[in-house]
C-alpha positions as a Python dict, from the first residue, in 0.01 Angstrom:
ca = {
    (1, 'X'): (0, 0, 0),
    (2, 'X'): (343, 124, 91),
    (3, 'X'): (499, 12, 416),
    (4, 'X'): (839, 24, 580),
    (5, 'X'): (1001, -286, 726),
    (6, 'X'): (1339, -367, 873),
    (7, 'X'): (1529, -650, 705),
    (8, 'X'): (1877, -783, 772),
    (9, 'X'): (2130, -652, 515),
    (10, 'X'): (2235, -1002, 409),
    (11, 'X'): (1875, -1111, 359),
    (12, 'X'): (1782, -805, 152),
    (13, 'X'): (2095, -852, -57),
    (14, 'X'): (1996, -1212, -129),
    (15, 'X'): (1642, -1101, -207),
    (16, 'X'): (1772, -837, -449),
    (17, 'X'): (1982, -1100, -629),
    (18, 'X'): (1687, -1338, -653),
    (19, 'X'): (1459, -1059, -779),
    (20, 'X'): (1709, -969, -1052),
    (21, 'X'): (1744, -1334, -1157),
    (22, 'X'): (1367, -1372, -1172),
    (23, 'X'): (1310, -1040, -1345),
    (24, 'X'): (1100, -908, -1058),
    (25, 'X'): (1112, -595, -853),
    (26, 'X'): (1214, -632, -489),
    (27, 'X'): (860, -536, -388),
    (28, 'X'): (705, -800, -615),
    (29, 'X'): (944, -1068, -487),
    (30, 'X'): (864, -984, -124),
    (31, 'X'): (488, -970, -193),
    (32, 'X'): (505, -1307, -372),
    (33, 'X'): (706, -1462, -88),
    (34, 'X'): (463, -1324, 170),
    (35, 'X'): (164, -1460, -24),
    (36, 'X'): (328, -1805, -43),
    (37, 'X'): (410, -1799, 329),
    (38, 'X'): (54, -1704, 426),
    (39, 'X'): (-100, -1964, 191),
    (40, 'X'): (125, -2236, 343),
    (41, 'X'): (35, -2117, 693),
    (42, 'X'): (-339, -2143, 614),
    (43, 'X'): (-289, -2491, 468),
    (44, 'X'): (-92, -2599, 776),
    (45, 'X'): (-369, -2468, 1002),
    (46, 'X'): (-632, -2660, 805),
    (47, 'X'): (-419, -2976, 819),
    (48, 'X'): (-373, -2937, 1195),
    (49, 'X'): (-748, -2895, 1246),
    (50, 'X'): (-825, -3199, 1031),
    (51, 'X'): (-567, -3401, 1223),
    (52, 'X'): (-737, -3302, 1548),
    (53, 'X'): (-1077, -3404, 1417),
    (54, 'X'): (-962, -3743, 1289),
    (55, 'X'): (-704, -3825, 1559),
    (56, 'X'): (-952, -3935, 1823),
    (57, 'X'): (-1244, -4143, 1701),
    (58, 'X'): (-1582, -4053, 1842),
    (59, 'X'): (-1664, -4307, 2116),
    (60, 'X'): (-1998, -4383, 1950),
    (61, 'X'): (-1824, -4443, 1614),
    (62, 'X'): (-1573, -4673, 1784),
    (63, 'X'): (-1858, -4872, 1941),
    (64, 'X'): (-2031, -4909, 1602),
    (65, 'X'): (-1709, -5017, 1430),
    (66, 'X'): (-1647, -5275, 1703),
    (67, 'X'): (-1999, -5413, 1660),
    (68, 'X'): (-1960, -5435, 1281),
    (69, 'X'): (-1627, -5616, 1318),
    (70, 'X'): (-1784, -5863, 1560),
    (71, 'X'): (-2073, -5933, 1318),
    (72, 'X'): (-1830, -5974, 1029),
    (73, 'X'): (-1608, -6206, 1232),
    (74, 'X'): (-1902, -6427, 1328),
    (75, 'X'): (-2032, -6436, 969),
    (76, 'X'): (-1692, -6542, 837),
    (77, 'X'): (-1655, -6812, 1102),
    (78, 'X'): (-1997, -6963, 1031),
    (79, 'X'): (-2023, -7255, 790),
    (80, 'X'): (-2158, -7170, 455),
}
C-alpha cells in the first residue's frame, strides 16, 4: 500500500544513508523499522501484562504459601 508521511529532513537523510549502506530501498528500510517497532511494542505490552499478573500474589496463594512454610519450619525443627 502506498501512503504519504511527513518526516523531518535530517531523519529522512539519515534513513536514506542507512538504506544505501544496507542495500535496501527507503521504503523497505522504513517498513522494516516499523515492523521492528511494532514487534517491540507488542512484546513490551505482554511483559507489562505479565508483570501486573505476577506483581501482586493472590491472597489465597499467599495464605497457602505461608501455611506450607510453617509446616516446613516445624518439620525441620522437630527431632529426627
